[in-house]
N, CA, C, O and the ligand as a Tripos MOL2 file, in Angstrom:
@<TRIPOS>MOLECULE
protein
  289   287    73     0     0
PROTEIN
NO_CHARGES

@<TRIPOS>ATOM
      1 N          13.2170  -19.6010   12.6330 N.3       1 MET1
      2 CA         12.1940  -20.5790   12.9560 C.3       1 MET1
      3 C          11.7210  -20.3880   14.3980 C.2       1 MET1
      4 O          12.5250  -20.4550   15.3270 O.2       1 MET1
      5 N          10.4430  -20.1540   14.5840 N.am      2 THR2
      6 CA          9.9110  -19.9090   15.9080 C.3       2 THR2
      7 C           9.1400  -21.1000   16.4370 C.2       2 THR2
      8 O           8.8080  -21.1370   17.6210 O.2       2 THR2
      9 N           8.8500  -22.0620   15.6020 N.am      3 GLY3
     10 CA          8.0720  -23.2040   16.0240 C.3       3 GLY3
     11 C           6.5840  -22.9850   15.8690 C.2       3 GLY3
     12 O           5.7970  -23.9010   16.1100 O.2       3 GLY3
     13 N           6.1850  -21.7910   15.4720 N.am      4 ALA4
     14 CA          4.7670  -21.5210   15.2570 C.3       4 ALA4
     15 C           4.3050  -22.1900   13.9660 C.2       4 ALA4
     16 O           5.1220  -22.6320   13.1590 O.2       4 ALA4
     17 N           3.0170  -22.2590   13.7850 N.am      5 ALA5
     18 CA          2.4810  -22.8470   12.5590 C.3       5 ALA5
     19 C           2.9780  -22.0280   11.3750 C.2       5 ALA5
     20 O           2.9270  -20.7980   11.4080 O.2       5 ALA5
     21 N           3.4530  -22.6920   10.3370 N.am      6 PRO6
     22 CA          3.9900  -21.9660    9.1830 C.3       6 PRO6
     23 C           2.9100  -21.1550    8.4860 C.2       6 PRO6
     24 O           1.8170  -21.6530    8.2180 O.2       6 PRO6
     25 N           3.2290  -19.9070    8.1970 N.am      7 ALA7
     26 CA          2.2790  -19.0710    7.4720 C.3       7 ALA7
     27 C           2.2760  -19.4850    6.0110 C.2       7 ALA7
     28 O           3.3010  -19.9100    5.4770 O.2       7 ALA7
     29 N           1.1350  -19.3620    5.3720 N.am      8 PRO8
     30 CA          1.0860  -19.6980    3.9500 C.3       8 PRO8
     31 C           2.0240  -18.8050    3.1540 C.2       8 PRO8
     32 O           2.1180  -17.6020    3.3990 O.2       8 PRO8
     33 N           2.7000  -19.3970    2.2200 N.am      9 GLU9
     34 CA          3.5470  -18.6130    1.3420 C.3       9 GLU9
     35 C           2.7070  -18.1280    0.1690 C.2       9 GLU9
     36 O           1.5900  -18.5980   -0.0520 O.2       9 GLU9
     37 N           3.2540  -17.1980   -0.5630 N.am     10 ARG10
     38 CA          2.5540  -16.7640   -1.7630 C.3      10 ARG10
     39 C           3.4600  -17.0540   -2.9490 C.2      10 ARG10
     40 O           4.6150  -16.6280   -2.9760 O.2      10 ARG10
     41 N           2.9410  -17.7680   -3.9140 N.am     11 CYS11
     42 CA          3.7420  -18.1490   -5.0620 C.3      11 CYS11
     43 C           4.1960  -16.9050   -5.8250 C.2      11 CYS11
     44 O           3.3540  -16.1150   -6.2540 O.2      11 CYS11
     45 N           5.5140  -16.7100   -6.0070 N.am     12 PRO12
     46 CA          6.0070  -15.5260   -6.7000 C.3      12 PRO12
     47 C           5.7030  -15.5540   -8.1940 C.2      12 PRO12
     48 O           5.8400  -14.5390   -8.8760 O.2      12 PRO12
     49 N           5.2970  -16.6980   -8.6940 N.am     13 ARG13
     50 CA          5.0300  -16.8090  -10.1360 C.3      13 ARG13
     51 C           3.5900  -16.4700  -10.4600 C.2      13 ARG13
     52 O           3.3270  -15.6640  -11.3520 O.2      13 ARG13
     53 N           2.6430  -17.0870   -9.7360 N.am     14 CYS14
     54 CA          1.2300  -16.8820  -10.0650 C.3      14 CYS14
     55 C           0.4810  -16.1370   -8.9700 C.2      14 CYS14
     56 O          -0.6590  -15.7210   -9.1770 O.2      14 CYS14
     57 N           1.1040  -15.9620   -7.8030 N.am     15 GLY15
     58 CA          0.4730  -15.2090   -6.7340 C.3      15 GLY15
     59 C          -0.4900  -16.0090   -5.8850 C.2      15 GLY15
     60 O          -1.1140  -15.4630   -4.9750 O.2      15 GLY15
     61 N          -0.6210  -17.2850   -6.1660 N.am     16 ALA16
     62 CA         -1.5230  -18.1170   -5.3850 C.3      16 ALA16
     63 C          -0.9140  -18.4170   -4.0240 C.2      16 ALA16
     64 O           0.2960  -18.6040   -3.8990 O.2      16 ALA16
     65 N          -1.7740  -18.4600   -3.0010 N.am     17 ALA17
     66 CA         -1.3030  -18.8300   -1.6820 C.3      17 ALA17
     67 C          -1.0880  -20.3280   -1.6240 C.2      17 ALA17
     68 O          -1.8800  -21.0980   -2.1670 O.2      17 ALA17
     69 N          -0.0290  -20.7360   -0.9740 N.am     18 PHE18
     70 CA          0.2190  -22.1620   -0.8160 C.3      18 PHE18
     71 C           1.1070  -22.3420    0.3880 C.2      18 PHE18
     72 O           1.7160  -21.3870    0.8700 O.2      18 PHE18
     73 N           1.1840  -23.5560    0.8720 N.am     19 ALA19
     74 CA          2.0370  -23.8450    2.0140 C.3      19 ALA19
     75 C           3.2110  -24.6880    1.5540 C.2      19 ALA19
     76 O           3.0330  -25.8040    1.0660 O.2      19 ALA19
     77 N           4.4100  -24.1490    1.7120 N.am     20 CYS20
     78 CA          5.5980  -24.9080    1.3390 C.3      20 CYS20
     79 C           5.9990  -25.8060    2.4970 C.2      20 CYS20
     80 O           6.1650  -25.3420    3.6250 O.2      20 CYS20
     81 N           6.1490  -27.0590    2.2220 N.am     21 GLY21
     82 CA          6.4870  -28.0090    3.2670 C.3      21 GLY21
     83 C           7.8380  -27.7450    3.9020 C.2      21 GLY21
     84 O           8.1180  -28.2380    4.9950 O.2      21 GLY21
     85 N           8.6790  -26.9690    3.2280 N.am     22 ALA22
     86 CA          9.9960  -26.6770    3.7750 C.3      22 ALA22
     87 C           9.8870  -25.8930    5.0740 C.2      22 ALA22
     88 O          10.8150  -25.8880    5.8830 O.2      22 ALA22
     89 N           8.7420  -25.2250    5.2720 N.am     23 ALA23
     90 CA          8.5460  -24.4510    6.4870 C.3      23 ALA23
     91 C           7.8830  -25.2810    7.5830 C.2      23 ALA23
     92 O           7.7300  -24.8120    8.7100 O.2      23 ALA23
     93 N           7.4980  -26.4910    7.2620 N.am     24 GLY24
     94 CA          6.8170  -27.3350    8.2320 C.3      24 GLY24
     95 C           7.5980  -28.6050    8.5220 C.2      24 GLY24
     96 O           8.7880  -28.7160    8.2270 O.2      24 GLY24
     97 N           6.9020  -29.5370    9.0990 N.am     25 ALA25
     98 CA          7.5670  -30.7680    9.5180 C.3      25 ALA25
     99 C           7.6880  -31.7670    8.3760 C.2      25 ALA25
    100 O           8.6530  -32.5290    8.3120 O.2      25 ALA25
    101 N           6.7060  -31.7640    7.4710 N.am     26 ALA26
    102 CA          6.7140  -32.7370    6.3920 C.3      26 ALA26
    103 C           7.6390  -32.2850    5.2640 C.2      26 ALA26
    104 O           7.8620  -31.0870    5.0910 O.2      26 ALA26
    105 N           8.1670  -33.2130    4.5130 N.am     27 PRO27
    106 CA          8.9900  -32.8420    3.3550 C.3      27 PRO27
    107 C           8.1570  -32.0330    2.3730 C.2      27 PRO27
    108 O           6.9770  -32.3170    2.1680 O.2      27 PRO27
    109 N           8.7640  -31.0400    1.7770 N.am     28 CYS28
    110 CA          8.0370  -30.2090    0.8200 C.3      28 CYS28
    111 C           7.6310  -31.0510   -0.3800 C.2      28 CYS28
    112 O           8.4630  -31.7530   -0.9550 O.2      28 CYS28
    113 N           6.3540  -30.9890   -0.7670 N.am     29 PRO29
    114 CA          5.9170  -31.7690   -1.9290 C.3      29 PRO29
    115 C           6.6250  -31.3560   -3.2090 C.2      29 PRO29
    116 O           6.6310  -32.1080   -4.1840 O.2      29 PRO29
    117 N           7.2180  -30.1790   -3.2160 N.am     30 CYS30
    118 CA          7.8980  -29.7500   -4.4390 C.3      30 CYS30
    119 C           9.1270  -30.6090   -4.7150 C.2      30 CYS30
    120 O           9.6460  -30.6010   -5.8310 O.2      30 CYS30
    121 N           9.5970  -31.3470   -3.7150 N.am     31 THR31
    122 CA         10.7380  -32.2200   -3.9490 C.3      31 THR31
    123 C          10.3600  -33.3940   -4.8430 C.2      31 THR31
    124 O          11.2310  -34.0900   -5.3640 O.2      31 THR31
    125 N           9.0610  -33.6120   -5.0180 N.am     32 ALA32
    126 CA          8.6060  -34.7140   -5.8560 C.3      32 ALA32
    127 C           8.5000  -34.3130   -7.3240 C.2      32 ALA32
    128 O           8.2850  -35.1520   -8.1980 O.2      32 ALA32
    129 N           8.6570  -33.0030   -7.5790 N.am     33 VAL33
    130 CA          8.5840  -32.5350   -8.9590 C.3      33 VAL33
    131 C           9.9800  -32.5520   -9.5590 C.2      33 VAL33
    132 O          10.9040  -31.9420   -9.0200 O.2      33 VAL33
    133 N          10.1280  -33.2390  -10.6550 N.am     34 ARG34
    134 CA         11.4430  -33.3480  -11.2760 C.3      34 ARG34
    135 C          11.6560  -32.2180  -12.2750 C.2      34 ARG34
    136 O          10.9230  -32.0700  -13.2540 O.2      34 ARG34
    137 N          12.6810  -31.4310  -11.9930 N.am     35 LEU35
    138 CA         13.0570  -30.3630  -12.9040 C.3      35 LEU35
    139 C          14.5210  -30.5500  -13.2610 C.2      35 LEU35
    140 O          15.3200  -30.9680  -12.4230 O.2      35 LEU35
    141 N          14.8690  -30.2480  -14.4830 N.am     36 ASP36
    142 CA         16.2740  -30.4150  -14.8300 C.3      36 ASP36
    143 C          17.1060  -29.2810  -14.2390 C.2      36 ASP36
    144 O          16.5660  -28.2700  -13.7900 O.2      36 ASP36
    145 N          18.4050  -29.4570  -14.2450 N.am     37 ALA37
    146 CA         19.2930  -28.5180  -13.5660 C.3      37 ALA37
    147 C          19.1880  -27.1100  -14.1340 C.2      37 ALA37
    148 O          19.2500  -26.1290  -13.3940 O.2      37 ALA37
    149 N          19.0280  -27.0140  -15.4420 N.am     38 ALA38
    150 CA         18.9470  -25.6950  -16.0720 C.3      38 ALA38
    151 C          17.6770  -24.9750  -15.6300 C.2      38 ALA38
    152 O          17.6920  -23.7680  -15.3870 O.2      38 ALA38
    153 N          16.5830  -25.7190  -15.5290 N.am     39 THR39
    154 CA         15.3260  -25.1240  -15.0980 C.3      39 THR39
    155 C          15.4100  -24.6850  -13.6490 C.2      39 THR39
    156 O          14.9440  -23.6040  -13.2900 O.2      39 THR39
    157 N          16.0030  -25.5240  -12.8240 N.am     40 LEU40
    158 CA         16.1680  -25.1570  -11.4150 C.3      40 LEU40
    159 C          17.0190  -23.9070  -11.2700 C.2      40 LEU40
    160 O          16.7270  -23.0370  -10.4490 O.2      40 LEU40
    161 N          18.0760  -23.8220  -12.0750 N.am     41 ALA41
    162 CA         18.9470  -22.6490  -12.0150 C.3      41 ALA41
    163 C          18.1800  -21.3970  -12.4160 C.2      41 ALA41
    164 O          18.3530  -20.3370  -11.8140 O.2      41 ALA41
    165 N          17.3300  -21.5230  -13.4360 N.am     42 ALA42
    166 CA         16.5280  -20.3800  -13.8820 C.3      42 ALA42
    167 C          15.5500  -19.9620  -12.8050 C.2      42 ALA42
    168 O          15.3290  -18.7710  -12.5860 O.2      42 ALA42
    169 N          14.9620  -20.9390  -12.1330 N.am     43 LEU43
    170 CA         14.0190  -20.6370  -11.0560 C.3      43 LEU43
    171 C          14.7220  -19.9150   -9.9130 C.2      43 LEU43
    172 O          14.2110  -18.9340   -9.3720 O.2      43 LEU43
    173 N          15.8900  -20.4100   -9.5570 N.am     44 ARG44
    174 CA         16.5970  -19.8090   -8.4130 C.3      44 ARG44
    175 C          17.1150  -18.4290   -8.7490 C.2      44 ARG44
    176 O          17.2550  -17.5810   -7.8670 O.2      44 ARG44
    177 N          17.4050  -18.1960  -10.0320 N.am     45 ALA45
    178 CA         17.8800  -16.8750  -10.4290 C.3      45 ALA45
    179 C          16.7410  -15.8690  -10.4160 C.2      45 ALA45
    180 O          16.9510  -14.6740  -10.2080 O.2      45 ALA45
    181 N          15.5350  -16.3670  -10.6410 N.am     46 ARG46
    182 CA         14.3910  -15.4790  -10.8020 C.3      46 ARG46
    183 C          13.6090  -15.2920   -9.5100 C.2      46 ARG46
    184 O          13.1040  -14.2060   -9.2250 O.2      46 ARG46
    185 N          13.5160  -16.3680   -8.7310 N.am     47 TYR47
    186 CA         12.7100  -16.3180   -7.5100 C.3      47 TYR47
    187 C          13.5740  -16.6730   -6.3060 C.2      47 TYR47
    188 O          14.5090  -17.4680   -6.4020 O.2      47 TYR47
    189 N          13.2400  -16.0680   -5.1770 N.am     48 THR48
    190 CA         13.9920  -16.3780   -3.9680 C.3      48 THR48
    191 C          13.3390  -17.4950   -3.1850 C.2      48 THR48
    192 O          14.0100  -18.1970   -2.4280 O.2      48 THR48
    193 N          12.0370  -17.6700   -3.3560 N.am     49 GLY49
    194 CA         11.3280  -18.6680   -2.5640 C.3      49 GLY49
    195 C          10.8480  -19.8250   -3.4080 C.2      49 GLY49
    196 O          11.2130  -19.9840   -4.5730 O.2      49 GLY49
    197 N          10.0170  -20.6240   -2.7710 N.am     50 CYS50
    198 CA          9.4560  -21.7970   -3.4290 C.3      50 CYS50
    199 C           8.2420  -21.3760   -4.2510 C.2      50 CYS50
    200 O           7.5680  -20.3960   -3.9330 O.2      50 CYS50
    201 N           7.9820  -22.1200   -5.2930 N.am     51 LEU51
    202 CA          6.7700  -21.8930   -6.0700 C.3      51 LEU51
    203 C           5.6980  -22.8830   -5.6410 C.2      51 LEU51
    204 O           5.9880  -23.8970   -5.0060 O.2      51 LEU51
    205 N           4.4600  -22.5770   -5.9960 N.am     52 CYS52
    206 CA          3.3880  -23.5080   -5.6750 C.3      52 CYS52
    207 C           3.5160  -24.7460   -6.5670 C.2      52 CYS52
    208 O           4.1610  -24.7150   -7.6160 O.2      52 CYS52
    209 N           2.8960  -25.8150   -6.1290 N.am     53 LEU53
    210 CA          2.9960  -27.0660   -6.8720 C.3      53 LEU53
    211 C           2.4510  -26.9350   -8.2850 C.2      53 LEU53
    212 O           2.9690  -27.5430   -9.2220 O.2      53 LEU53
    213 N           1.4120  -26.1430   -8.4290 N.am     54 ARG54
    214 CA          0.8030  -25.9930   -9.7490 C.3      54 ARG54
    215 C           1.8170  -25.4070  -10.7310 C.2      54 ARG54
    216 O           1.9230  -25.8670  -11.8680 O.2      54 ARG54
    217 N           2.5520  -24.4030  -10.2940 N.am     55 CYS55
    218 CA          3.5420  -23.7970  -11.1700 C.3      55 CYS55
    219 C           4.6900  -24.7720  -11.4170 C.2      55 CYS55
    220 O           5.1880  -24.8720  -12.5390 O.2      55 CYS55
    221 N           5.1060  -25.4810  -10.3910 N.am     56 LEU56
    222 CA          6.2080  -26.4270  -10.5660 C.3      56 LEU56
    223 C           5.8410  -27.4990  -11.5840 C.2      56 LEU56
    224 O           6.6560  -27.8820  -12.4230 O.2      56 LEU56
    225 N           4.6070  -27.9760  -11.4990 N.am     57 HIS57
    226 CA          4.1800  -28.9940  -12.4600 C.3      57 HIS57
    227 C           4.1100  -28.4000  -13.8640 C.2      57 HIS57
    228 O           4.4920  -29.0490  -14.8380 O.2      57 HIS57
    229 N           3.6230  -27.1670  -13.9650 N.am     58 ALA58
    230 CA          3.5170  -26.5310  -15.2760 C.3      58 ALA58
    231 C           4.8960  -26.3450  -15.8860 C.2      58 ALA58
    232 O           5.0980  -26.5910  -17.0750 O.2      58 ALA58
    233 N           5.8410  -25.9100  -15.0670 N.am     59 ILE59
    234 CA          7.2030  -25.6880  -15.5600 C.3      59 ILE59
    235 C           7.8470  -27.0220  -15.9340 C.2      59 ILE59
    236 O           8.5620  -27.1250  -16.9310 O.2      59 ILE59
    237 N           7.5820  -28.0330  -15.1200 N.am     60 ALA60
    238 CA          8.1210  -29.3580  -15.4170 C.3      60 ALA60
    239 C           7.5710  -29.8740  -16.7360 C.2      60 ALA60
    240 O           8.2250  -30.6550  -17.4270 O.2      60 ALA60
    241 N           6.3620  -29.4330  -17.0850 N.am     61 ALA61
    242 CA          5.7260  -29.8780  -18.3220 C.3      61 ALA61
    243 C           6.1410  -29.0160  -19.5110 C.2      61 ALA61
    244 O           5.7100  -29.2540  -20.6390 O.2      61 ALA61
    245 N           6.9840  -28.0090  -19.2520 N.am     62 GLY62
    246 CA          7.5080  -27.2330  -20.3650 C.3      62 GLY62
    247 C           7.0510  -25.7900  -20.3920 C.2      62 GLY62
    248 O           7.3980  -25.0580  -21.3190 O.2      62 GLY62
    249 N           6.2700  -25.3510  -19.3880 N.am     63 ALA63
    250 CA          5.8260  -23.9730  -19.3550 C.3      63 ALA63
    251 C           7.0060  -23.0420  -19.0710 C.2      63 ALA63
    252 O           8.0390  -23.4720  -18.5570 O.2      63 ALA63
    253 N           6.8420  -21.7850  -19.4060 N.am     64 ASP64
    254 CA          7.9060  -20.8260  -19.1790 C.3      64 ASP64
    255 C           8.0830  -20.5930  -17.6770 C.2      64 ASP64
    256 O           7.1320  -20.7060  -16.9050 O.2      64 ASP64
    257 N           9.3050  -20.2680  -17.2780 N.am     65 VAL65
    258 CA          9.5890  -20.0200  -15.8690 C.3      65 VAL65
    259 C           8.8920  -18.7440  -15.3910 C.2      65 VAL65
    260 O           8.5820  -18.6080  -14.2080 O.2      65 VAL65
    261 N           8.6480  -17.8220  -16.3070 N.am     66 GLY66
    262 CA          8.0270  -16.5550  -15.9550 C.3      66 GLY66
    263 C           6.5540  -16.7120  -15.6240 C.2      66 GLY66
    264 O           6.0020  -17.8080  -15.7200 O.2      66 GLY66
    265 N           5.9110  -15.5970  -15.2290 N.am     67 PRO67
    266 CA          4.4890  -15.6380  -14.8810 C.3      67 PRO67
    267 C           3.6530  -16.1100  -16.0640 C.2      67 PRO67
    268 O           3.9750  -15.8040  -17.2120 O.2      67 PRO67
    269 N           2.5780  -16.8540  -15.7930 N.am     68 PRO68
    270 CA          1.7260  -17.3820  -16.8560 C.3      68 PRO68
    271 C           1.1710  -16.2830  -17.7640 C.2      68 PRO68
    272 O           0.9900  -16.5080  -18.9610 O.2      68 PRO68
    273 N           0.9030  -15.1200  -17.2210 N.am     69 ALA69
    274 CA          0.3130  -14.0450  -18.0130 C.3      69 ALA69
    275 C           1.2460  -13.6110  -19.1270 C.2      69 ALA69
    276 O           0.7920  -13.1550  -20.1770 O.2      69 ALA69
    277 N           2.5610  -13.7490  -18.9080 N.am     70 ALA70
    278 CA          3.5390  -13.3240  -19.9050 C.3      70 ALA70
    279 C           3.7120  -14.3580  -20.9920 C.2      70 ALA70
    280 O           4.3200  -14.0850  -22.0270 O.2      70 ALA70
    281 N           3.1800  -15.5410  -20.7610 N.am     71 ALA71
    282 CA          3.3790  -16.6150  -21.7180 C.3      71 ALA71
    283 C           2.2760  -16.6670  -22.7600 C.2      71 ALA71
    284 O           2.3480  -17.4380  -23.7160 O.2      71 ALA71
    285 N           1.2470  -15.8360  -22.5680 N.am     72 ALA72
    286 CA          0.1440  -15.8490  -23.5230 C.3      72 ALA72
    287 C           0.5890  -15.1250  -24.7790 C.2      72 ALA72
    288 O          -0.1830  -15.0100  -25.7310 O.2      72 ALA72
    289 ZN          2.2630  -20.7120   -8.5700 Zn       73 ZN73
@<TRIPOS>BOND
     1     1     2 1
     2     2     3 1
     3     3     4 2
     4     3     5 am
     5     5     6 1
     6     6     7 1
     7     7     8 2
     8     7     9 am
     9     9    10 1
    10    10    11 1
    11    11    12 2
    12    11    13 am
    13    13    14 1
    14    14    15 1
    15    15    16 2
    16    15    17 am
    17    17    18 1
    18    18    19 1
    19    19    20 2
    20    19    21 am
    21    21    22 1
    22    22    23 1
    23    23    24 2
    24    23    25 am
    25    25    26 1
    26    26    27 1
    27    27    28 2
    28    27    29 am
    29    29    30 1
    30    30    31 1
    31    31    32 2
    32    31    33 am
    33    33    34 1
    34    34    35 1
    35    35    36 2
    36    35    37 am
    37    37    38 1
    38    38    39 1
    39    39    40 2
    40    39    41 am
    41    41    42 1
    42    42    43 1
    43    43    44 2
    44    43    45 am
    45    45    46 1
    46    46    47 1
    47    47    48 2
    48    47    49 am
    49    49    50 1
    50    50    51 1
    51    51    52 2
    52    51    53 am
    53    53    54 1
    54    54    55 1
    55    55    56 2
    56    55    57 am
    57    57    58 1
    58    58    59 1
    59    59    60 2
    60    59    61 am
    61    61    62 1
    62    62    63 1
    63    63    64 2
    64    63    65 am
    65    65    66 1
    66    66    67 1
    67    67    68 2
    68    67    69 am
    69    69    70 1
    70    70    71 1
    71    71    72 2
    72    71    73 am
    73    73    74 1
    74    74    75 1
    75    75    76 2
    76    75    77 am
    77    77    78 1
    78    78    79 1
    79    79    80 2
    80    79    81 am
    81    81    82 1
    82    82    83 1
    83    83    84 2
    84    83    85 am
    85    85    86 1
    86    86    87 1
    87    87    88 2
    88    87    89 am
    89    89    90 1
    90    90    91 1
    91    91    92 2
    92    91    93 am
    93    93    94 1
    94    94    95 1
    95    95    96 2
    96    95    97 am
    97    97    98 1
    98    98    99 1
    99    99   100 2
   100    99   101 am
   101   101   102 1
   102   102   103 1
   103   103   104 2
   104   103   105 am
   105   105   106 1
   106   106   107 1
   107   107   108 2
   108   107   109 am
   109   109   110 1
   110   110   111 1
   111   111   112 2
   112   111   113 am
   113   113   114 1
   114   114   115 1
   115   115   116 2
   116   115   117 am
   117   117   118 1
   118   118   119 1
   119   119   120 2
   120   119   121 am
   121   121   122 1
   122   122   123 1
   123   123   124 2
   124   123   125 am
   125   125   126 1
   126   126   127 1
   127   127   128 2
   128   127   129 am
   129   129   130 1
   130   130   131 1
   131   131   132 2
   132   131   133 am
   133   133   134 1
   134   134   135 1
   135   135   136 2
   136   135   137 am
   137   137   138 1
   138   138   139 1
   139   139   140 2
   140   139   141 am
   141   141   142 1
   142   142   143 1
   143   143   144 2
   144   143   145 am
   145   145   146 1
   146   146   147 1
   147   147   148 2
   148   147   149 am
   149   149   150 1
   150   150   151 1
   151   151   152 2
   152   151   153 am
   153   153   154 1
   154   154   155 1
   155   155   156 2
   156   155   157 am
   157   157   158 1
   158   158   159 1
   159   159   160 2
   160   159   161 am
   161   161   162 1
   162   162   163 1
   163   163   164 2
   164   163   165 am
   165   165   166 1
   166   166   167 1
   167   167   168 2
   168   167   169 am
   169   169   170 1
   170   170   171 1
   171   171   172 2
   172   171   173 am
   173   173   174 1
   174   174   175 1
   175   175   176 2
   176   175   177 am
   177   177   178 1
   178   178   179 1
   179   179   180 2
   180   179   181 am
   181   181   182 1
   182   182   183 1
   183   183   184 2
   184   183   185 am
   185   185   186 1
   186   186   187 1
   187   187   188 2
   188   187   189 am
   189   189   190 1
   190   190   191 1
   191   191   192 2
   192   191   193 am
   193   193   194 1
   194   194   195 1
   195   195   196 2
   196   195   197 am
   197   197   198 1
   198   198   199 1
   199   199   200 2
   200   199   201 am
   201   201   202 1
   202   202   203 1
   203   203   204 2
   204   203   205 am
   205   205   206 1
   206   206   207 1
   207   207   208 2
   208   207   209 am
   209   209   210 1
   210   210   211 1
   211   211   212 2
   212   211   213 am
   213   213   214 1
   214   214   215 1
   215   215   216 2
   216   215   217 am
   217   217   218 1
   218   218   219 1
   219   219   220 2
   220   219   221 am
   221   221   222 1
   222   222   223 1
   223   223   224 2
   224   223   225 am
   225   225   226 1
   226   226   227 1
   227   227   228 2
   228   227   229 am
   229   229   230 1
   230   230   231 1
   231   231   232 2
   232   231   233 am
   233   233   234 1
   234   234   235 1
   235   235   236 2
   236   235   237 am
   237   237   238 1
   238   238   239 1
   239   239   240 2
   240   239   241 am
   241   241   242 1
   242   242   243 1
   243   243   244 2
   244   243   245 am
   245   245   246 1
   246   246   247 1
   247   247   248 2
   248   247   249 am
   249   249   250 1
   250   250   251 1
   251   251   252 2
   252   251   253 am
   253   253   254 1
   254   254   255 1
   255   255   256 2
   256   255   257 am
   257   257   258 1
   258   258   259 1
   259   259   260 2
   260   259   261 am
   261   261   262 1
   262   262   263 1
   263   263   264 2
   264   263   265 am
   265   265   266 1
   266   266   267 1
   267   267   268 2
   268   267   269 am
   269   269   270 1
   270   270   271 1
   271   271   272 2
   272   271   273 am
   273   273   274 1
   274   274   275 1
   275   275   276 2
   276   275   277 am
   277   277   278 1
   278   278   279 1
   279   279   280 2
   280   279   281 am
   281   281   282 1
   282   282   283 1
   283   283   284 2
   284   283   285 am
   285   285   286 1
   286   286   287 1
   287   287   288 2
@<TRIPOS>SUBSTRUCTURE
     1 MET1         2 RESIDUE 1 A MET
     2 THR2         6 RESIDUE 1 A THR
     3 GLY3        10 RESIDUE 1 A GLY
     4 ALA4        14 RESIDUE 1 A ALA
     5 ALA5        18 RESIDUE 1 A ALA
     6 PRO6        22 RESIDUE 1 A PRO
     7 ALA7        26 RESIDUE 1 A ALA
     8 PRO8        30 RESIDUE 1 A PRO
     9 GLU9        34 RESIDUE 1 A GLU
    10 ARG10       38 RESIDUE 1 A ARG
    11 CYS11       42 RESIDUE 1 A CYS
    12 PRO12       46 RESIDUE 1 A PRO
    13 ARG13       50 RESIDUE 1 A ARG
    14 CYS14       54 RESIDUE 1 A CYS
    15 GLY15       58 RESIDUE 1 A GLY
    16 ALA16       62 RESIDUE 1 A ALA
    17 ALA17       66 RESIDUE 1 A ALA
    18 PHE18       70 RESIDUE 1 A PHE
    19 ALA19       74 RESIDUE 1 A ALA
    20 CYS20       78 RESIDUE 1 A CYS
    21 GLY21       82 RESIDUE 1 A GLY
    22 ALA22       86 RESIDUE 1 A ALA
    23 ALA23       90 RESIDUE 1 A ALA
    24 GLY24       94 RESIDUE 1 A GLY
    25 ALA25       98 RESIDUE 1 A ALA
    26 ALA26      102 RESIDUE 1 A ALA
    27 PRO27      106 RESIDUE 1 A PRO
    28 CYS28      110 RESIDUE 1 A CYS
    29 PRO29      114 RESIDUE 1 A PRO
    30 CYS30      118 RESIDUE 1 A CYS
    31 THR31      122 RESIDUE 1 A THR
    32 ALA32      126 RESIDUE 1 A ALA
    33 VAL33      130 RESIDUE 1 A VAL
    34 ARG34      134 RESIDUE 1 A ARG
    35 LEU35      138 RESIDUE 1 A LEU
    36 ASP36      142 RESIDUE 1 A ASP
    37 ALA37      146 RESIDUE 1 A ALA
    38 ALA38      150 RESIDUE 1 A ALA
    39 THR39      154 RESIDUE 1 A THR
    40 LEU40      158 RESIDUE 1 A LEU
    41 ALA41      162 RESIDUE 1 A ALA
    42 ALA42      166 RESIDUE 1 A ALA
    43 LEU43      170 RESIDUE 1 A LEU
    44 ARG44      174 RESIDUE 1 A ARG
    45 ALA45      178 RESIDUE 1 A ALA
    46 ARG46      182 RESIDUE 1 A ARG
    47 TYR47      186 RESIDUE 1 A TYR
    48 THR48      190 RESIDUE 1 A THR
    49 GLY49      194 RESIDUE 1 A GLY
    50 CYS50      198 RESIDUE 1 A CYS
    51 LEU51      202 RESIDUE 1 A LEU
    52 CYS52      206 RESIDUE 1 A CYS
    53 LEU53      210 RESIDUE 1 A LEU
    54 ARG54      214 RESIDUE 1 A ARG
    55 CYS55      218 RESIDUE 1 A CYS
    56 LEU56      222 RESIDUE 1 A LEU
    57 HIS57      226 RESIDUE 1 A HIS
    58 ALA58      230 RESIDUE 1 A ALA
    59 ILE59      234 RESIDUE 1 A ILE
    60 ALA60      238 RESIDUE 1 A ALA
    61 ALA61      242 RESIDUE 1 A ALA
    62 GLY62      246 RESIDUE 1 A GLY
    63 ALA63      250 RESIDUE 1 A ALA
    64 ASP64      254 RESIDUE 1 A ASP
    65 VAL65      258 RESIDUE 1 A VAL
    66 GLY66      262 RESIDUE 1 A GLY
    67 PRO67      266 RESIDUE 1 A PRO
    68 PRO68      270 RESIDUE 1 A PRO
    69 ALA69      274 RESIDUE 1 A ALA
    70 ALA70      278 RESIDUE 1 A ALA
    71 ALA71      282 RESIDUE 1 A ALA
    72 ALA72      286 RESIDUE 1 A ALA
    73 ZN73       289 GROUP 0 **** ****
């Protein structure tokens, strides 16, 4: 942590740029998305970083943990 403005992250699932609150001062909005323990474990096994809110909401709604393109 250098104290500089947090650089935008890139969602490892969909590739969209987003800013994870974990890198800034405010609480990460992803903490407001409720995922069950099994889903969280799958996410952590697959990705090292945070996902964008859009993906988190999609996964919370039952979408596959993998990239959207693979779910078609
Ligand atoms: Zn995403």
